[in-house]
N, C-alpha and C positions, 0 to 999 in steps of 0.2 A: 278272343271268342272261344270256347271250347267247340269241337266237332258236333253236328247235328246229323244223324244217319236216318233217314226217312226210308221205310220199307212198305211196298205194296205188298199185299196178304197173298191172293191167291195166284198160282202159278210164279210166286218170287220166294215167299217163304215156305210154301209148301207145293206140291204138285196136285192142282185141282183140276186137271184136265183129264184125268185118268177115272175117277170116280164121281166127282162132284158136278163138274160143267155140264155133263150130258143130262143129267136129271134136272140141273138148274135151267138150262135152256128148254128142256120139255116142259118144264113147270111153268115159265114164262110165255111159251108158246100157247098153253093151255089156258093161261090168264088172258090172254089176247083174242084167243077163240071165245070164250065165254063173255067177254067184254064188248065185242064188235060184232059177234054172230058170224063168225069167219070159220072156214074149213081150214083145216091144219096146213095145208100147202100155203095158203095166203096169210095166214097168222104167222108162219115161220119166216117167210119172205118181209114181213112188215117189221117183225123183231130183229132181223138182221139188217134191215134198212135204218132203223132208229139207231142200232148200236154202231153202224158206220158212220152215220151222219153227227151223232151227238156223243158217242162214246159210251152212251148207257141206254138201253132199252127204256129205262124209268123216264129219263128226261123227255123222249119223243111222246110217250104216253099222257106224261103231265101237259106237256105244251100243245099237242093236238087233241086230246080227248078228255082233259081235265080230271085225270086219273089221281085218286088219294095215293100219295105216295107211302104213307104208313101202311095202307091196306095191302097195296101191292107187294111191299118188302116182306110184310109178314105172310100172305098167301105163298110166295114164290121161293121162300127159304126155310119154310116150315119142313122141309123134306130131310134136312141134314141129322146125321147119326153120326155118333163118335168113330164108328169102324171105317167111315169113308174118308176120315183124315189121317193120312200118312205121316208118322213122326219120326224123328231122328234125333237121337242124343247129340249127335254132332254140333246140331243148329243152336242149343242153349249154350255149349261151350263157345261157338263162335260169336255170338252175341255177347257173351260175358266178358269176351276179350276186347271187343272194341271201345275204346276210350270215347267219353262224350255222352250225349242224350241220345237216345234212340226212340223212334214212334213208327206206329204203323199209320199209313195213309190208304185207306181203301174206299172204294165204290159200294161196298156190302155194307149191310145194316150193320148196327151194333151187336145185338144178340148175336147174330151169326159170327162176327169177327172175334168177339169173346169166347163163343164156344170152340171155335178152330183154334184160338191161341190157348186156351186152356187144355185142349187135347195134345198139342204140340209140347205143352209145358214150359211156354215162354212168355206168359203174359205179364210176369213181374218183370221182365227184362225191359219193358217200355215204359216210359214216363207219360205218354200220351198214345191212345188209339182213338185217331181221327176218321169216323165213320161217314158215310153219307149223310146221316142226319147232321153231323157236325157242320157239314159244308153247307147245310140248308138245301140240300139236293141239287148241289152245283158239282156234279159229279166231274171227276177226271174225264177228259183232259181240261176242262173249263179253266181259264185263269182265274176266275173269281174264287173257285174253291181251293186253288194253291194259295191265293193272297190271304183268305181266312185261316188258312193252316198256318203261314207264317206269322200273323199278327197271334194266333193262339200259342206258337212256340216263342213268341217275342225275339226273334232274329232275323237276320237278313238271309237271302237266297244264297248268296256266296258262301255263308257258313254251313250248307247244306248238301248231302250227297243222296240222290234218289236212286234207289234200286226198283226196278220196274220191269215187267215184260212187254208193257204196251208203249209202241212207238209214238202214239200221239201225246201220251202223258210226258214222256220224255223228251219231247220237242216243246212242250209248255215249260217244262221245268228249266231246259237249257236257255229259252228265251229269258226266264227270270233271272238267270245267273247261278243256277245251281249245277253241282257236278252230277252227271247222268252216267247209270251204269245200266246196261241192258242185261237182263237175264235172258238168254236165249241161245241155242244150239246152232242158229243160223250163222252163217259165215260172213256174209255181207252185212257191214257196219255203217248205218247213215252218219253225215258228217256232223249231226248233232248229238250223237252218241259219242262220248269220251272213251267208254271202257265197255267191252262185253266180256260177260261170264256166262259159262255153260249152266251154271246154277250157283246159288248164293254160297253154297259151302266152298266153293272154288275161291273165295275171297281170303285174302291172306293179308298179312302186315304190309308187306311190299307190293300189293297188287294195285295200289292206288297213290299217286304221288301227292304231295302236299296240296292243301286246299288254296286257292287264291284269295286274295283280300276281297273284303266286301264291296260291291260295285252296286250303281243304282238299278232297279228293276225296271223292264220295259214297259211298254203300255198295256193295257188289258186288250185281250182279244177273246172274246166269247164267254 
């Protein structure tokens, strides 16, 4: 089987923390304020609580408040402008050198993901962009979303390498049998992370060892 390289989007393929996440977080907080008639501090705490518990604010709002996911995503991601995305030419060159299939696996909505990828100039490097809609809103780190991605790719987990900045998502990937690459500048590496890179451009041909053979996936959790 050829290799399958799976990339998270925000804070993995590009730096979203500097210009995007602060605006996105404020947009989601404002949505919660309007939805539940809360003051900003309370809405901020609730957004953070759902993100910690479920890995995505949306999942908490759907489960506990019956929020329409399409409305939430449209309202909270409408802020994005092209100049907020920081592009580098080296990223395209890196992706083109990788042998095998490449896909994006993101908790972001498809319209947002495609806009970011187009600004980065790498949208044509991927055979699949698997957005939160693709997972039927079972956002990472839910095992269900990962299994849906594998079915779409028609491959087993051990054929895959996941590049991701989120540790909970990497934990799920490791349980399934994927190779895990943590994009982080932090020095401590949890035991379920096999490799750590300060940024995705640090990936070289010799950075990762040969992938293991296909092994059965573990049971679902989440």
